[in-house]
mmCIF file of the N, C-alpha and C atoms, coordinates in Angstrom:
data_MODEL
# 
_entry.id   MODEL 
# 
loop_
_atom_site.group_PDB 
_atom_site.id 
_atom_site.type_symbol 
_atom_site.label_atom_id 
_atom_site.label_alt_id 
_atom_site.label_comp_id 
_atom_site.label_asym_id 
_atom_site.label_entity_id 
_atom_site.label_seq_id 
_atom_site.pdbx_PDB_ins_code 
_atom_site.Cartn_x 
_atom_site.Cartn_y 
_atom_site.Cartn_z 
_atom_site.occupancy 
_atom_site.B_iso_or_equiv 
_atom_site.pdbx_formal_charge 
_atom_site.auth_seq_id 
_atom_site.auth_comp_id 
_atom_site.auth_asym_id 
_atom_site.auth_atom_id 
_atom_site.pdbx_PDB_model_num 
ATOM 1   N N  . MET A 1 1  ? 85.091 65.622  142.602 1.00 0.00 ? 1  MET A N  1 
ATOM 2   C CA . MET A 1 1  ? 85.821 66.665  142.984 1.00 0.00 ? 1  MET A CA 1 
ATOM 3   C C  . MET A 1 1  ? 85.284 67.980  141.993 1.00 0.00 ? 1  MET A C  1 
ATOM 4   N N  . GLU A 1 2  ? 84.778 69.321  142.640 1.00 0.00 ? 2  GLU A N  1 
ATOM 5   C CA . GLU A 1 2  ? 84.291 70.363  142.205 1.00 0.00 ? 2  GLU A CA 1 
ATOM 6   C C  . GLU A 1 2  ? 85.137 70.796  141.419 1.00 0.00 ? 2  GLU A C  1 
ATOM 7   N N  . GLU A 1 3  ? 85.048 71.576  140.209 1.00 0.00 ? 3  GLU A N  1 
ATOM 8   C CA . GLU A 1 3  ? 85.837 72.122  139.670 1.00 0.00 ? 3  GLU A CA 1 
ATOM 9   C C  . GLU A 1 3  ? 86.119 73.776  139.676 1.00 0.00 ? 3  GLU A C  1 
ATOM 10  N N  . TRP A 1 4  ? 87.150 74.719  139.781 1.00 0.00 ? 4  TRP A N  1 
ATOM 11  C CA . TRP A 1 4  ? 86.747 75.717  139.896 1.00 0.00 ? 4  TRP A CA 1 
ATOM 12  C C  . TRP A 1 4  ? 88.297 76.292  139.454 1.00 0.00 ? 4  TRP A C  1 
ATOM 13  N N  . ILE A 1 5  ? 88.200 77.929  139.470 1.00 0.00 ? 5  ILE A N  1 
ATOM 14  C CA . ILE A 1 5  ? 89.201 78.921  138.853 1.00 0.00 ? 5  ILE A CA 1 
ATOM 15  C C  . ILE A 1 5  ? 90.054 79.345  139.973 1.00 0.00 ? 5  ILE A C  1 
ATOM 16  N N  . ARG A 1 6  ? 91.277 79.884  140.266 1.00 0.00 ? 6  ARG A N  1 
ATOM 17  C CA . ARG A 1 6  ? 92.193 80.322  140.679 1.00 0.00 ? 6  ARG A CA 1 
ATOM 18  C C  . ARG A 1 6  ? 92.146 82.038  140.300 1.00 0.00 ? 6  ARG A C  1 
ATOM 19  N N  . TYR A 1 7  ? 92.315 83.076  141.358 1.00 0.00 ? 7  TYR A N  1 
ATOM 20  C CA . TYR A 1 7  ? 92.141 84.406  140.708 1.00 0.00 ? 7  TYR A CA 1 
ATOM 21  C C  . TYR A 1 7  ? 92.786 84.741  142.100 1.00 0.00 ? 7  TYR A C  1 
ATOM 22  N N  . ARG A 1 8  ? 94.346 85.445  142.171 1.00 0.00 ? 8  ARG A N  1 
ATOM 23  C CA . ARG A 1 8  ? 94.879 86.262  143.172 1.00 0.00 ? 8  ARG A CA 1 
ATOM 24  C C  . ARG A 1 8  ? 94.714 85.005  144.645 1.00 0.00 ? 8  ARG A C  1 
ATOM 25  N N  . GLY A 1 9  ? 95.008 83.922  143.791 1.00 0.00 ? 9  GLY A N  1 
ATOM 26  C CA . GLY A 1 9  ? 95.558 82.687  145.345 1.00 0.00 ? 9  GLY A CA 1 
ATOM 27  C C  . GLY A 1 9  ? 94.421 81.990  145.649 1.00 0.00 ? 9  GLY A C  1 
ATOM 28  N N  . LYS A 1 10 ? 92.911 82.175  144.720 1.00 0.00 ? 10 LYS A N  1 
ATOM 29  C CA . LYS A 1 10 ? 92.214 82.172  145.441 1.00 0.00 ? 10 LYS A CA 1 
ATOM 30  C C  . LYS A 1 10 ? 91.197 81.317  145.027 1.00 0.00 ? 10 LYS A C  1 
ATOM 31  N N  . ASN A 1 11 ? 90.718 79.859  145.187 1.00 0.00 ? 11 ASN A N  1 
ATOM 32  C CA . ASN A 1 11 ? 90.110 79.466  144.427 1.00 0.00 ? 11 ASN A CA 1 
ATOM 33  C C  . ASN A 1 11 ? 88.581 79.566  144.437 1.00 0.00 ? 11 ASN A C  1 
ATOM 34  N N  . TYR A 1 12 ? 87.899 79.718  143.171 1.00 0.00 ? 12 TYR A N  1 
ATOM 35  C CA . TYR A 1 12 ? 86.822 80.048  143.267 1.00 0.00 ? 12 TYR A CA 1 
ATOM 36  C C  . TYR A 1 12 ? 85.738 78.852  142.521 1.00 0.00 ? 12 TYR A C  1 
ATOM 37  N N  . THR A 1 13 ? 85.175 78.124  143.144 1.00 0.00 ? 13 THR A N  1 
ATOM 38  C CA . THR A 1 13 ? 83.993 76.629  142.660 1.00 0.00 ? 13 THR A CA 1 
ATOM 39  C C  . THR A 1 13 ? 82.934 77.380  141.636 1.00 0.00 ? 13 THR A C  1 
ATOM 40  N N  . PHE A 1 14 ? 82.650 76.720  141.280 1.00 0.00 ? 14 PHE A N  1 
ATOM 41  C CA . PHE A 1 14 ? 81.547 76.787  139.844 1.00 0.00 ? 14 PHE A CA 1 
ATOM 42  C C  . PHE A 1 14 ? 80.352 77.552  140.549 1.00 0.00 ? 14 PHE A C  1 
ATOM 43  N N  . ARG A 1 15 ? 80.243 77.190  142.334 1.00 0.00 ? 15 ARG A N  1 
ATOM 44  C CA . ARG A 1 15 ? 78.897 77.532  142.998 1.00 0.00 ? 15 ARG A CA 1 
ATOM 45  C C  . ARG A 1 15 ? 79.011 78.855  143.187 1.00 0.00 ? 15 ARG A C  1 
ATOM 46  N N  . GLU A 1 16 ? 80.354 79.560  143.466 1.00 0.00 ? 16 GLU A N  1 
ATOM 47  C CA . GLU A 1 16 ? 80.727 80.755  143.248 1.00 0.00 ? 16 GLU A CA 1 
ATOM 48  C C  . GLU A 1 16 ? 79.833 81.411  142.138 1.00 0.00 ? 16 GLU A C  1 
ATOM 49  N N  . ILE A 1 17 ? 80.514 81.326  141.419 1.00 0.00 ? 17 ILE A N  1 
ATOM 50  C CA . ILE A 1 17 ? 80.875 81.385  139.942 1.00 0.00 ? 17 ILE A CA 1 
ATOM 51  C C  . ILE A 1 17 ? 79.433 81.747  138.979 1.00 0.00 ? 17 ILE A C  1 
ATOM 52  N N  . ASN A 1 18 ? 78.300 80.077  139.346 1.00 0.00 ? 18 ASN A N  1 
ATOM 53  C CA . ASN A 1 18 ? 77.043 80.564  139.268 1.00 0.00 ? 18 ASN A CA 1 
ATOM 54  C C  . ASN A 1 18 ? 76.318 81.516  139.979 1.00 0.00 ? 18 ASN A C  1 
ATOM 55  N N  . GLU A 1 19 ? 76.905 81.966  141.567 1.00 0.00 ? 19 GLU A N  1 
ATOM 56  C CA . GLU A 1 19 ? 76.035 82.697  141.705 1.00 0.00 ? 19 GLU A CA 1 
ATOM 57  C C  . GLU A 1 19 ? 76.154 84.489  141.504 1.00 0.00 ? 19 GLU A C  1 
ATOM 58  N N  . ILE A 1 20 ? 77.533 84.467  141.028 1.00 0.00 ? 20 ILE A N  1 
ATOM 59  C CA . ILE A 1 20 ? 78.235 85.489  140.111 1.00 0.00 ? 20 ILE A CA 1 
ATOM 60  C C  . ILE A 1 20 ? 76.930 85.534  138.982 1.00 0.00 ? 20 ILE A C  1 
ATOM 61  N N  . ARG A 1 21 ? 76.463 84.800  138.169 1.00 0.00 ? 21 ARG A N  1 
ATOM 62  C CA . ARG A 1 21 ? 75.925 84.915  136.987 1.00 0.00 ? 21 ARG A CA 1 
ATOM 63  C C  . ARG A 1 21 ? 74.591 85.427  137.726 1.00 0.00 ? 21 ARG A C  1 
ATOM 64  N N  . GLU A 1 22 ? 73.722 84.308  138.416 1.00 0.00 ? 22 GLU A N  1 
ATOM 65  C CA . GLU A 1 22 ? 72.738 85.030  139.165 1.00 0.00 ? 22 GLU A CA 1 
ATOM 66  C C  . GLU A 1 22 ? 72.618 86.818  139.350 1.00 0.00 ? 22 GLU A C  1 
ATOM 67  N N  . ILE A 1 23 ? 73.887 87.083  139.918 1.00 0.00 ? 23 ILE A N  1 
ATOM 68  C CA . ILE A 1 23 ? 73.819 88.474  140.447 1.00 0.00 ? 23 ILE A CA 1 
ATOM 69  C C  . ILE A 1 23 ? 73.958 89.657  138.971 1.00 0.00 ? 23 ILE A C  1 
ATOM 70  N N  . LEU A 1 24 ? 74.655 88.738  138.115 1.00 0.00 ? 24 LEU A N  1 
ATOM 71  C CA . LEU A 1 24 ? 74.496 89.892  136.726 1.00 0.00 ? 24 LEU A CA 1 
ATOM 72  C C  . LEU A 1 24 ? 73.220 89.281  135.924 1.00 0.00 ? 24 LEU A C  1 
ATOM 73  N N  . ILE A 1 25 ? 72.628 88.848  136.006 1.00 0.00 ? 25 ILE A N  1 
ATOM 74  C CA . ILE A 1 25 ? 71.026 88.686  135.555 1.00 0.00 ? 25 ILE A CA 1 
ATOM 75  C C  . ILE A 1 25 ? 70.172 89.201  135.909 1.00 0.00 ? 25 ILE A C  1 
ATOM 76  N N  . ALA A 1 26 ? 70.365 89.615  137.160 1.00 0.00 ? 26 ALA A N  1 
ATOM 77  C CA . ALA A 1 26 ? 69.163 90.251  138.330 1.00 0.00 ? 26 ALA A CA 1 
ATOM 78  C C  . ALA A 1 26 ? 69.498 91.350  138.451 1.00 0.00 ? 26 ALA A C  1 
ATOM 79  N N  . TYR A 1 27 ? 70.692 91.841  137.599 1.00 0.00 ? 27 TYR A N  1 
ATOM 80  C CA . TYR A 1 27 ? 70.958 93.186  137.614 1.00 0.00 ? 27 TYR A CA 1 
ATOM 81  C C  . TYR A 1 27 ? 71.780 94.098  136.823 1.00 0.00 ? 27 TYR A C  1 
ATOM 82  N N  . ARG A 1 28 ? 71.570 93.145  135.266 1.00 0.00 ? 28 ARG A N  1 
ATOM 83  C CA . ARG A 1 28 ? 71.672 93.803  134.021 1.00 0.00 ? 28 ARG A CA 1 
ATOM 84  C C  . ARG A 1 28 ? 71.687 94.433  133.853 1.00 0.00 ? 28 ARG A C  1 
ATOM 85  N N  . ASP A 1 29 ? 71.118 95.679  134.693 1.00 0.00 ? 29 ASP A N  1 
ATOM 86  C CA . ASP A 1 29 ? 70.241 97.069  133.858 1.00 0.00 ? 29 ASP A CA 1 
ATOM 87  C C  . ASP A 1 29 ? 71.581 98.459  134.459 1.00 0.00 ? 29 ASP A C  1 
ATOM 88  N N  . ARG A 1 30 ? 72.521 97.321  135.413 1.00 0.00 ? 30 ARG A N  1 
ATOM 89  C CA . ARG A 1 30 ? 72.920 98.164  136.625 1.00 0.00 ? 30 ARG A CA 1 
ATOM 90  C C  . ARG A 1 30 ? 74.478 98.196  135.986 1.00 0.00 ? 30 ARG A C  1 
ATOM 91  N N  . SER A 1 31 ? 75.423 99.193  136.229 1.00 0.00 ? 31 SER A N  1 
ATOM 92  C CA . SER A 1 31 ? 76.688 99.128  136.169 1.00 0.00 ? 31 SER A CA 1 
ATOM 93  C C  . SER A 1 31 ? 77.862 98.098  136.347 1.00 0.00 ? 31 SER A C  1 
ATOM 94  N N  . ARG A 1 32 ? 78.671 98.432  136.312 1.00 0.00 ? 32 ARG A N  1 
ATOM 95  C CA . ARG A 1 32 ? 79.961 96.988  137.000 1.00 0.00 ? 32 ARG A CA 1 
ATOM 96  C C  . ARG A 1 32 ? 80.629 97.343  137.828 1.00 0.00 ? 32 ARG A C  1 
ATOM 97  N N  . ARG A 1 33 ? 80.055 98.660  138.628 1.00 0.00 ? 33 ARG A N  1 
ATOM 98  C CA . ARG A 1 33 ? 80.437 98.780  139.597 1.00 0.00 ? 33 ARG A CA 1 
ATOM 99  C C  . ARG A 1 33 ? 79.462 98.573  140.792 1.00 0.00 ? 33 ARG A C  1 
ATOM 100 N N  . PHE A 1 34 ? 78.506 98.873  140.181 1.00 0.00 ? 34 PHE A N  1 
ATOM 101 C CA . PHE A 1 34 ? 77.708 98.504  141.088 1.00 0.00 ? 34 PHE A CA 1 
ATOM 102 C C  . PHE A 1 34 ? 76.728 97.027  141.317 1.00 0.00 ? 34 PHE A C  1 
ATOM 103 N N  . ILE A 1 35 ? 77.861 96.372  140.232 1.00 0.00 ? 35 ILE A N  1 
ATOM 104 C CA . ILE A 1 35 ? 77.619 95.092  140.270 1.00 0.00 ? 35 ILE A CA 1 
ATOM 105 C C  . ILE A 1 35 ? 78.890 94.089  141.080 1.00 0.00 ? 35 ILE A C  1 
ATOM 106 N N  . SER A 1 36 ? 79.675 94.774  141.487 1.00 0.00 ? 36 SER A N  1 
ATOM 107 C CA . SER A 1 36 ? 81.014 93.974  141.793 1.00 0.00 ? 36 SER A CA 1 
ATOM 108 C C  . SER A 1 36 ? 80.813 94.784  143.296 1.00 0.00 ? 36 SER A C  1 
ATOM 109 N N  . GLN A 1 37 ? 80.061 95.674  143.634 1.00 0.00 ? 37 GLN A N  1 
ATOM 110 C CA . GLN A 1 37 ? 79.873 96.767  145.178 1.00 0.00 ? 37 GLN A CA 1 
ATOM 111 C C  . GLN A 1 37 ? 78.873 95.397  145.317 1.00 0.00 ? 37 GLN A C  1 
ATOM 112 N N  . GLU A 1 38 ? 77.584 94.419  144.936 1.00 0.00 ? 38 GLU A N  1 
ATOM 113 C CA . GLU A 1 38 ? 76.634 93.742  145.833 1.00 0.00 ? 38 GLU A CA 1 
ATOM 114 C C  . GLU A 1 38 ? 77.337 92.521  145.506 1.00 0.00 ? 38 GLU A C  1 
ATOM 115 N N  . ILE A 1 39 ? 78.567 92.198  144.832 1.00 0.00 ? 39 ILE A N  1 
ATOM 116 C CA . ILE A 1 39 ? 78.898 90.858  144.949 1.00 0.00 ? 39 ILE A CA 1 
ATOM 117 C C  . ILE A 1 39 ? 79.819 90.976  146.184 1.00 0.00 ? 39 ILE A C  1 
ATOM 118 N N  . CYS A 1 40 ? 80.605 91.646  146.599 1.00 0.00 ? 40 CYS A N  1 
ATOM 119 C CA . CYS A 1 40 ? 81.742 92.375  147.517 1.00 0.00 ? 40 CYS A CA 1 
ATOM 120 C C  . CYS A 1 40 ? 80.311 92.087  149.432 1.00 0.00 ? 40 CYS A C  1 
ATOM 121 N N  . ARG A 1 41 ? 78.997 92.741  149.046 1.00 0.00 ? 41 ARG A N  1 
ATOM 122 C CA . ARG A 1 41 ? 78.439 92.591  149.880 1.00 0.00 ? 41 ARG A CA 1 
ATOM 123 C C  . ARG A 1 41 ? 78.060 91.725  150.621 1.00 0.00 ? 41 ARG A C  1 
ATOM 124 N N  . ARG A 1 42 ? 77.766 90.793  149.860 1.00 0.00 ? 42 ARG A N  1 
ATOM 125 C CA . ARG A 1 42 ? 77.011 89.235  149.581 1.00 0.00 ? 42 ARG A CA 1 
ATOM 126 C C  . ARG A 1 42 ? 77.681 88.430  150.140 1.00 0.00 ? 42 ARG A C  1 
ATOM 127 N N  . TRP A 1 43 ? 79.732 88.700  149.953 1.00 0.00 ? 43 TRP A N  1 
ATOM 128 C CA . TRP A 1 43 ? 80.499 87.967  150.370 1.00 0.00 ? 43 TRP A CA 1 
ATOM 129 C C  . TRP A 1 43 ? 80.963 88.355  151.193 1.00 0.00 ? 43 TRP A C  1 
ATOM 130 N N  . GLY A 1 44 ? 80.768 89.617  151.654 1.00 0.00 ? 44 GLY A N  1 
ATOM 131 C CA . GLY A 1 44 ? 81.232 89.778  153.142 1.00 0.00 ? 44 GLY A CA 1 
ATOM 132 C C  . GLY A 1 44 ? 82.662 90.503  152.584 1.00 0.00 ? 44 GLY A C  1 
ATOM 133 N N  . TRP A 1 45 ? 83.209 90.781  151.549 1.00 0.00 ? 45 TRP A N  1 
ATOM 134 C CA . TRP A 1 45 ? 84.425 91.495  151.079 1.00 0.00 ? 45 TRP A CA 1 
ATOM 135 C C  . TRP A 1 45 ? 84.646 92.889  151.587 1.00 0.00 ? 45 TRP A C  1 
ATOM 136 N N  . ARG A 1 46 ? 85.184 92.784  152.651 1.00 0.00 ? 46 ARG A N  1 
ATOM 137 C CA . ARG A 1 46 ? 85.548 93.714  152.940 1.00 0.00 ? 46 ARG A CA 1 
ATOM 138 C C  . ARG A 1 46 ? 87.539 94.460  153.131 1.00 0.00 ? 46 ARG A C  1 
ATOM 139 N N  . GLN A 1 47 ? 88.258 95.542  152.875 1.00 0.00 ? 47 GLN A N  1 
ATOM 140 C CA . GLN A 1 47 ? 89.070 95.715  153.373 1.00 0.00 ? 47 GLN A CA 1 
ATOM 141 C C  . GLN A 1 47 ? 89.095 95.748  154.662 1.00 0.00 ? 47 GLN A C  1 
ATOM 142 N N  . PRO A 1 48 ? 90.583 95.606  155.700 1.00 0.00 ? 48 PRO A N  1 
ATOM 143 C CA . PRO A 1 48 ? 90.469 95.817  157.210 1.00 0.00 ? 48 PRO A CA 1 
ATOM 144 C C  . PRO A 1 48 ? 90.485 97.328  157.305 1.00 0.00 ? 48 PRO A C  1 
ATOM 145 N N  . ASN A 1 49 ? 90.020 98.617  156.478 1.00 0.00 ? 49 ASN A N  1 
ATOM 146 C CA . ASN A 1 49 ? 88.916 99.687  157.244 1.00 0.00 ? 49 ASN A CA 1 
ATOM 147 C C  . ASN A 1 49 ? 87.471 100.008 156.617 1.00 0.00 ? 49 ASN A C  1 
ATOM 148 N N  . GLY A 1 50 ? 87.196 98.855  155.925 1.00 0.00 ? 50 GLY A N  1 
ATOM 149 C CA . GLY A 1 50 ? 85.696 98.542  155.887 1.00 0.00 ? 50 GLY A CA 1 
ATOM 150 C C  . GLY A 1 50 ? 85.289 98.706  154.694 1.00 0.00 ? 50 GLY A C  1 
ATOM 151 N N  . VAL A 1 51 ? 86.107 99.100  153.659 1.00 0.00 ? 51 VAL A N  1 
ATOM 152 C CA . VAL A 1 51 ? 86.223 99.725  152.548 1.00 0.00 ? 51 VAL A CA 1 
ATOM 153 C C  . VAL A 1 51 ? 85.477 98.197  151.518 1.00 0.00 ? 51 VAL A C  1 
ATOM 154 N N  . LEU A 1 52 ? 84.585 98.046  150.806 1.00 0.00 ? 52 LEU A N  1 
ATOM 155 C CA . LEU A 1 52 ? 84.287 96.614  149.930 1.00 0.00 ? 52 LEU A CA 1 
ATOM 156 C C  . LEU A 1 52 ? 85.643 96.988  148.848 1.00 0.00 ? 52 LEU A C  1 
ATOM 157 N N  . LYS A 1 53 ? 86.380 95.256  148.638 1.00 0.00 ? 53 LYS A N  1 
ATOM 158 C CA . LYS A 1 53 ? 87.428 95.128  147.814 1.00 0.00 ? 53 LYS A CA 1 
ATOM 159 C C  . LYS A 1 53 ? 86.684 95.372  146.142 1.00 0.00 ? 53 LYS A C  1 
ATOM 160 N N  . ASP A 1 54 ? 86.613 96.401  146.023 1.00 0.00 ? 54 ASP A N  1 
ATOM 161 C CA . ASP A 1 54 ? 85.522 96.414  144.188 1.00 0.00 ? 54 ASP A CA 1 
ATOM 162 C C  . ASP A 1 54 ? 86.618 96.490  143.543 1.00 0.00 ? 54 ASP A C  1 
ATOM 163 N N  . MET A 1 55 ? 87.654 96.611  143.749 1.00 0.00 ? 55 MET A N  1 
ATOM 164 C CA . MET A 1 55 ? 88.485 96.809  142.016 1.00 0.00 ? 55 MET A CA 1 
ATOM 165 C C  . MET A 1 55 ? 89.130 94.972  141.991 1.00 0.00 ? 55 MET A C  1 
ATOM 166 N N  . ILE A 1 56 ? 89.135 94.289  143.355 1.00 0.00 ? 56 ILE A N  1 
ATOM 167 C CA . ILE A 1 56 ? 89.474 93.279  143.297 1.00 0.00 ? 56 ILE A CA 1 
ATOM 168 C C  . ILE A 1 56 ? 88.281 91.782  142.274 1.00 0.00 ? 56 ILE A C  1 
ATOM 169 N N  . CYS A 1 57 ? 87.514 92.296  142.813 1.00 0.00 ? 57 CYS A N  1 
ATOM 170 C CA . CYS A 1 57 ? 85.961 91.970  142.689 1.00 0.00 ? 57 CYS A CA 1 
ATOM 171 C C  . CYS A 1 57 ? 85.734 92.061  141.357 1.00 0.00 ? 57 CYS A C  1 
ATOM 172 N N  . ARG A 1 58 ? 86.241 93.414  140.308 1.00 0.00 ? 58 ARG A N  1 
ATOM 173 C CA . ARG A 1 58 ? 86.063 93.935  139.603 1.00 0.00 ? 58 ARG A CA 1 
ATOM 174 C C  . ARG A 1 58 ? 87.465 93.107  138.122 1.00 0.00 ? 58 ARG A C  1 
ATOM 175 N N  . GLY A 1 59 ? 88.601 92.885  138.623 1.00 0.00 ? 59 GLY A N  1 
ATOM 176 C CA . GLY A 1 59 ? 89.341 92.200  138.032 1.00 0.00 ? 59 GLY A CA 1 
ATOM 177 C C  . GLY A 1 59 ? 89.200 90.109  138.596 1.00 0.00 ? 59 GLY A C  1 
ATOM 178 N N  . LEU A 1 60 ? 88.002 89.602  139.448 1.00 0.00 ? 60 LEU A N  1 
ATOM 179 C CA . LEU A 1 60 ? 87.557 88.430  139.083 1.00 0.00 ? 60 LEU A CA 1 
ATOM 180 C C  . LEU A 1 60 ? 86.962 88.429  137.968 1.00 0.00 ? 60 LEU A C  1 
ATOM 181 N N  . LEU A 1 61 ? 85.271 89.568  137.425 1.00 0.00 ? 61 LEU A N  1 
ATOM 182 C CA . LEU A 1 61 ? 84.675 89.580  136.867 1.00 0.00 ? 61 LEU A CA 1 
ATOM 183 C C  . LEU A 1 61 ? 85.421 89.508  135.711 1.00 0.00 ? 61 LEU A C  1 
ATOM 184 N N  . LEU A 1 62 ? 86.435 90.703  135.379 1.00 0.00 ? 62 LEU A N  1 
ATOM 185 C CA . LEU A 1 62 ? 87.040 90.958  133.701 1.00 0.00 ? 62 LEU A CA 1 
ATOM 186 C C  . LEU A 1 62 ? 88.110 89.087  133.913 1.00 0.00 ? 62 LEU A C  1 
ATOM 187 N N  . GLN A 1 63 ? 88.456 88.617  134.628 1.00 0.00 ? 63 GLN A N  1 
ATOM 188 C CA . GLN A 1 63 ? 89.221 87.166  134.263 1.00 0.00 ? 63 GLN A CA 1 
ATOM 189 C C  . GLN A 1 63 ? 88.245 86.079  133.998 1.00 0.00 ? 63 GLN A C  1 
ATOM 190 N N  . LEU A 1 64 ? 86.781 86.018  134.629 1.00 0.00 ? 64 LEU A N  1 
ATOM 191 C CA . LEU A 1 64 ? 85.825 85.296  134.422 1.00 0.00 ? 64 LEU A CA 1 
ATOM 192 C C  . LEU A 1 64 ? 85.367 85.400  132.956 1.00 0.00 ? 64 LEU A C  1 
ATOM 193 N N  . GLU A 1 65 ? 85.195 86.712  132.668 1.00 0.00 ? 65 GLU A N  1 
ATOM 194 C CA . GLU A 1 65 ? 85.193 86.442  130.914 1.00 0.00 ? 65 GLU A CA 1 
ATOM 195 C C  . GLU A 1 65 ? 86.079 86.266  129.582 1.00 0.00 ? 65 GLU A C  1 
ATOM 196 N N  . VAL A 1 66 ? 87.193 87.085  130.071 1.00 0.00 ? 66 VAL A N  1 
ATOM 197 C CA . VAL A 1 66 ? 88.296 86.485  129.778 1.00 0.00 ? 66 VAL A CA 1 
ATOM 198 C C  . VAL A 1 66 ? 88.375 85.103  129.481 1.00 0.00 ? 66 VAL A C  1 
ATOM 199 N N  . GLN A 1 67 ? 87.925 84.145  129.954 1.00 0.00 ? 67 GLN A N  1 
ATOM 200 C CA . GLN A 1 67 ? 87.745 82.596  130.354 1.00 0.00 ? 67 GLN A CA 1 
ATOM 201 C C  . GLN A 1 67 ? 86.492 82.034  130.103 1.00 0.00 ? 67 GLN A C  1 
ATOM 202 N N  . GLY A 1 68 ? 85.686 82.803  129.427 1.00 0.00 ? 68 GLY A N  1 
ATOM 203 C CA . GLY A 1 68 ? 84.444 82.348  129.141 1.00 0.00 ? 68 GLY A CA 1 
ATOM 204 C C  . GLY A 1 68 ? 84.051 81.881  130.068 1.00 0.00 ? 68 GLY A C  1 
ATOM 205 N N  . PHE A 1 69 ? 83.731 82.015  131.225 1.00 0.00 ? 69 PHE A N  1 
ATOM 206 C CA . PHE A 1 69 ? 82.578 81.882  132.331 1.00 0.00 ? 69 PHE A CA 1 
ATOM 207 C C  . PHE A 1 69 ? 81.636 83.187  131.999 1.00 0.00 ? 69 PHE A C  1 
# 
């Protein structure tokens, strides 16, 4: 069974967390906003009006940091 963390009612696998790590490494010199928007674009995270779910993604990034990922 694959391990995961839960954030806002969704389970995130370590495969997804590793994808986030790869994005962080690739764009380490960019802003948090840019990084969260890049994750949203890659994962197709959009609100019904088409806007990226940027703030939810930033919350996920903060939660991962707090939990030591």
